[in-house]
Backbone as CSV, one residue per row, in Angstrom:
resi,resn,N_x,N_y,N_z,CA_x,CA_y,CA_z,C_x,C_y,C_z
1,MET,100.278,82.860,22.092,100.391,83.563,21.965,98.930,84.084,23.184
2,LYS,99.189,84.843,24.770,97.951,84.465,24.655,97.175,86.385,25.335
3,VAL,95.926,85.731,25.231,95.180,87.374,24.937,95.085,88.169,26.638
4,HIS,95.656,89.123,27.144,96.077,89.768,27.675,95.127,90.668,28.167
5,HIS,94.723,91.790,27.143,92.866,92.355,27.372,92.780,92.735,25.400
6,TYR,91.572,93.747,25.511,90.689,93.614,24.507,90.910,95.777,24.814
7,GLY,91.168,96.699,23.534,91.461,97.576,23.528,89.915,98.603,22.606
8,LEU,88.903,98.766,23.240,88.191,100.469,22.997,88.346,101.842,23.419
9,ALA,88.297,101.639,22.272,88.505,103.237,21.696,87.295,103.860,22.545
10,THR,88.168,104.926,22.933,86.650,106.088,23.360,86.308,107.976,23.821
11,LYS,85.379,108.422,23.185,86.060,109.432,23.504,86.018,110.226,24.617
12,SER,85.073,109.642,26.274,85.136,109.472,27.920,85.315,108.261,28.494
13,ILE,87.064,108.142,28.870,87.010,107.207,30.145,85.652,107.124,31.341
14,GLU,85.201,108.508,31.753,84.549,108.402,32.609,83.725,108.084,32.446
15,LYS,82.779,108.383,30.819,81.108,107.495,30.620,81.248,106.270,30.245
16,SER,81.971,106.279,29.665,82.142,104.366,28.874,83.189,103.554,30.486
17,VAL,83.564,103.749,31.233,83.445,103.182,32.861,81.545,103.288,33.544
18,LYS,81.244,103.904,33.336,80.323,104.184,34.365,79.087,102.835,33.336
19,THR,79.362,103.136,32.323,78.688,101.507,31.311,78.700,99.927,31.656
20,PHE,80.409,100.524,31.815,80.846,99.261,31.746,80.933,98.901,33.357
21,LEU,81.051,99.376,34.482,80.452,99.480,35.406,78.703,98.835,35.607
22,SER,78.137,98.777,35.243,76.882,98.724,35.036,76.454,97.624,34.752
23,LEU,77.678,96.766,33.812,77.760,94.818,32.755,78.694,94.452,33.852
24,GLY,78.786,94.896,35.419,80.276,93.794,36.296,81.163,93.991,36.120
25,TYR,81.631,94.430,35.800,83.563,95.084,35.310,83.651,95.916,36.453
26,GLU,84.883,95.779,37.300,85.064,97.098,38.385,86.457,97.713,37.414
27,THR,86.839,98.672,37.848,88.245,99.086,37.769,89.245,98.621,37.788
28,CYS,90.285,98.444,37.142,91.487,97.716,38.310,93.074,98.208,37.740
29,SER,92.777,99.399,37.281,93.959,101.157,37.685,93.154,101.549,37.646
30,GLU,94.034,103.138,37.609,94.011,104.604,37.665,93.749,105.355,36.476
31,VAL,93.527,105.572,36.279,93.786,106.451,34.515,95.430,106.984,34.601
32,ILE,95.308,106.387,33.564,97.092,106.124,32.592,97.758,107.605,31.754
33,PHE,98.061,108.385,32.013,98.854,109.108,30.712,99.502,108.319,30.326
34,ASP,99.328,107.777,28.766,100.487,107.775,28.344,101.007,108.609,26.947
35,PRO,102.579,109.424,27.555,102.946,110.846,26.157,103.074,110.245,25.186
36,LEU,103.492,108.840,25.168,104.142,108.837,23.689,102.787,108.304,22.553
37,GLN,101.875,107.822,23.059,100.699,107.627,22.167,99.423,108.786,22.007
38,GLY,99.942,109.805,23.298,98.678,110.468,23.279,97.924,110.589,23.873
39,VAL,97.848,109.176,25.122,96.238,108.878,25.341,95.801,109.291,26.395
40,ASN,94.963,108.758,27.402,94.674,108.518,28.936,93.906,107.011,28.702
41,LEU,94.609,105.610,29.917,94.367,104.635,29.128,93.360,104.624,31.568
42,LEU,92.948,102.786,30.965,92.334,102.737,32.187,91.827,100.931,31.690
43,PHE,92.259,100.302,33.003,91.711,99.042,32.641,91.047,98.653,33.578
44,LEU,89.718,97.354,33.333,88.800,96.740,33.988,88.560,95.672,33.311
45,LYS,88.274,94.997,34.513,88.130,93.803,34.263,86.880,92.945,34.982
46,ASN,86.507,92.135,34.594,84.714,91.122,35.081,84.823,89.742,35.612
47,GLU,84.291,89.574,36.399,84.527,88.391,37.007,85.194,86.884,36.182
48,ASN,85.164,87.118,35.207,85.623,86.141,34.803,87.248,86.317,33.874
49,ASP,87.606,87.826,34.463,89.088,88.117,34.517,89.221,89.138,32.997
50,HIS,88.002,88.812,32.330,88.573,89.659,30.649,88.690,91.245,31.382
51,LEU,89.930,91.697,30.799,90.732,93.082,30.745,90.182,93.641,29.724
52,ILE,89.973,94.708,30.271,89.187,95.841,28.933,89.969,96.972,28.830
53,GLU,90.833,97.084,28.206,91.541,98.804,28.781,90.622,100.152,27.495
54,LEU,90.793,100.844,28.223,89.720,102.042,27.649,91.044,102.796,26.879
55,VAL,90.654,103.695,26.145,91.530,104.107,25.929,91.190,105.077,25.051
56,GLU,91.236,106.324,25.608,91.209,108.297,25.551,91.385,108.834,24.932
57,PRO,91.497,109.268,23.432,92.533,110.820,23.371,92.726,111.971,24.458
58,VAL,94.233,112.553,24.173,94.238,113.368,24.137,95.097,114.485,23.446
59,ALA,96.057,113.823,22.586,96.954,114.846,22.102,95.726,115.088,20.773
60,GLU,95.914,115.888,20.266,95.136,116.714,18.944,95.961,115.122,17.624
61,GLU,97.041,114.677,17.653,97.203,113.548,16.346,97.182,112.278,17.164
62,ASN,96.531,111.855,16.950,96.704,110.213,17.518,95.755,109.455,16.706
63,PRO,95.975,107.829,16.349,95.138,106.896,16.470,94.037,106.933,16.468
64,VAL,93.884,106.748,17.817,92.919,106.944,18.049,91.741,107.451,17.749
65,SER,91.812,108.833,17.416,91.421,109.707,17.216,90.231,109.440,15.646
66,LYS,91.238,108.531,15.378,91.232,108.131,13.705,89.573,107.294,13.707
67,ILE,90.110,106.464,14.568,89.083,105.263,14.710,88.486,105.824,15.277
68,LEU,87.595,107.079,16.178,86.375,107.434,16.652,85.410,108.154,15.567
69,SER,86.332,108.922,15.045,85.850,110.239,13.383,85.373,108.923,12.804
70,LYS,86.000,107.247,12.888,85.061,106.575,11.308,83.817,105.614,12.739
71,SER,84.568,106.026,13.362,83.272,103.784,13.765,82.593,104.339,15.336
72,GLY,83.208,105.631,15.746,82.676,106.057,17.011,83.634,104.643,18.582
73,SER,82.969,104.783,19.626,83.177,103.959,20.841,83.132,102.849,20.274
74,SER,84.401,101.951,19.935,84.644,100.227,19.401,85.870,100.260,19.716
75,LEU,86.025,97.953,20.102,86.945,97.569,20.013,87.509,98.136,18.758
76,TYR,89.178,97.994,18.622,90.124,98.283,17.827,91.457,97.609,18.059
77,HIS,91.610,96.822,19.339,92.804,95.605,18.704,92.743,95.020,19.991
78,ILE,93.222,93.619,20.112,93.304,92.301,21.033,94.621,92.839,20.675
79,CYS,95.290,92.236,22.429,96.882,92.401,22.838,96.601,91.222,23.012
80,TYR,98.097,90.963,22.522,98.674,89.370,23.329,100.176,90.031,23.704
81,GLU,100.159,88.599,24.722,100.977,88.543,25.122,102.272,87.614,25.163
82,VAL,103.726,88.266,24.918,104.343,86.959,23.881,105.634,86.969,25.093
83,GLU,105.981,85.890,24.703,107.291,85.533,25.443,108.405,86.294,24.274
84,ASN,108.207,85.527,23.502,110.183,85.686,22.268,109.734,87.136,21.637
85,PHE,109.230,88.315,22.056,108.881,89.550,21.024,109.293,90.169,20.393
86,LYS,110.469,90.032,19.601,111.481,90.173,18.711,111.173,88.887,17.489
87,GLN,111.140,87.969,18.586,110.473,86.759,17.642,109.567,86.570,16.338
88,LYS,108.528,87.286,17.555,107.001,87.415,17.055,106.757,88.242,16.252
89,ILE,107.368,89.561,16.820,107.383,90.435,15.891,107.550,89.732,14.097
90,GLU,109.090,89.277,13.769,109.836,88.685,12.097,109.122,87.627,11.967
91,GLU,108.286,86.720,12.775,107.571,85.522,12.490,106.000,86.681,11.442
92,LEU,105.204,87.235,12.528,103.990,88.163,11.908,103.955,88.585,10.721
93,LYS,105.380,89.041,10.376,105.455,90.018,9.514,105.616,89.016,8.486
94,LYS,106.196,87.752,8.136,106.102,86.883,7.289,104.760,86.309,6.776
95,GLN,103.972,86.947,8.185,102.689,85.874,7.562,101.493,87.638,7.356
96,ARG,102.310,88.384,6.688,101.663,89.845,6.401,101.268,90.645,7.030
97,PHE,101.243,90.560,8.524,101.018,91.681,9.422,102.440,92.571,8.646
98,VAL,101.736,94.292,9.226,102.727,95.473,8.871,103.050,95.416,10.487
99,GLN,103.452,96.128,10.782,104.063,97.041,11.475,103.401,98.159,11.745
100,VAL,102.954,98.176,12.653,102.165,99.616,12.614,102.811,101.217,13.338
101,ILE,103.053,100.744,14.686,104.390,101.748,15.726,105.373,100.173,16.170
102,SER,106.433,100.912,16.123,107.631,99.714,16.413,107.848,99.951,17.393
103,PRO,108.671,98.496,18.627,107.667,98.136,19.724,108.764,99.640,20.548
104,THR,107.665,100.315,21.620,108.076,101.327,22.492,107.863,100.926,23.994
105,PRO,108.616,101.121,25.142,107.906,100.601,26.478,107.051,101.323,26.238
106,ALA,105.988,100.648,26.975,104.704,100.918,27.399,104.147,101.539,29.220
107,VAL,104.399,102.600,29.221,103.499,103.901,30.700,102.757,102.627,30.987
108,ALA,102.196,101.478,30.442,100.573,101.031,31.319,101.260,99.853,32.065
109,PHE,102.028,99.292,31.083,102.649,97.737,31.411,104.355,98.319,31.562
110,ASN,104.407,98.820,33.150,105.870,99.259,33.189,107.105,99.330,32.867
111,GLY,107.334,99.878,31.579,108.223,99.614,30.529,108.565,98.595,29.707
112,ARG,107.455,97.641,29.832,107.191,96.816,28.635,107.043,97.321,27.544
113,ASN,107.897,96.854,26.312,107.809,97.078,25.686,106.319,96.048,24.769
114,ILE,105.822,97.675,23.749,104.828,96.800,23.182,104.889,97.184,21.342
115,CYS,103.563,96.995,20.856,104.566,97.053,19.367,102.583,96.217,18.956
116,PHE,103.451,97.431,17.449,101.295,97.357,17.183,101.696,97.052,15.288
117,LEU,100.344,96.011,15.621,100.680,94.935,13.998,99.412,95.121,13.607
118,TYR,99.751,95.152,12.230,98.285,95.251,11.111,97.994,94.194,10.103
119,ASN,96.896,93.621,10.233,96.884,92.881,8.659,95.113,93.098,8.297
120,PRO,94.725,92.769,7.202,94.004,93.480,6.316,92.918,92.062,6.521
121,ASN,93.115,90.557,6.997,92.395,90.570,7.456,92.117,89.931,8.993
122,LEU,92.443,90.585,9.859,92.462,90.664,11.154,92.441,91.802,11.810
123,GLY,92.957,92.319,11.127,92.935,94.386,12.102,94.113,94.737,12.803
124,LEU,94.177,95.170,13.814,94.561,95.017,14.337,95.988,94.708,15.455
125,ILE,96.222,94.489,15.974,96.893,93.607,17.157,98.126,94.285,17.462
126,GLU,98.645,94.427,19.496,99.545,94.696,20.406,99.924,93.351,20.862
127,LEU,101.275,93.565,20.941,102.364,92.456,21.363,102.448,93.592,22.291
128,LEU,102.940,92.612,23.915,102.648,92.864,24.697,104.200,92.163,24.614
129,GLU,105.368,92.284,25.348,106.857,91.546,25.915,106.023,91.073,27.702
130,LYS,106.379,89.340,27.536,106.183,88.376,28.369,107.291,89.406,29.489
């Protein structure tokens, strides 16, 4: 599994972008609305190609709002790009990961499937179909 990006929950993409720009990051996408998750997304990277996904809630009910109410702006998931998407999901389930969101096409990744899984020892991860 290859790390693709780190997801950061934020109440304001606009404010978070300003801070990341001051740390040497640059935007590498426009704001993307994901209607399935009810969020806006924006990607940034730095000189080391570390990719950060800013995730801002738009809809009333979504998991990111719950994270923000508990922790404020915070890193909340690591996304891994995987080749054998369905096989990797099954492997992780055998390792006590619980599927939180079923595989679904992602607007931000041109319709490639994503899936979120949770493990109490690690937290939330996202799988991205290669």
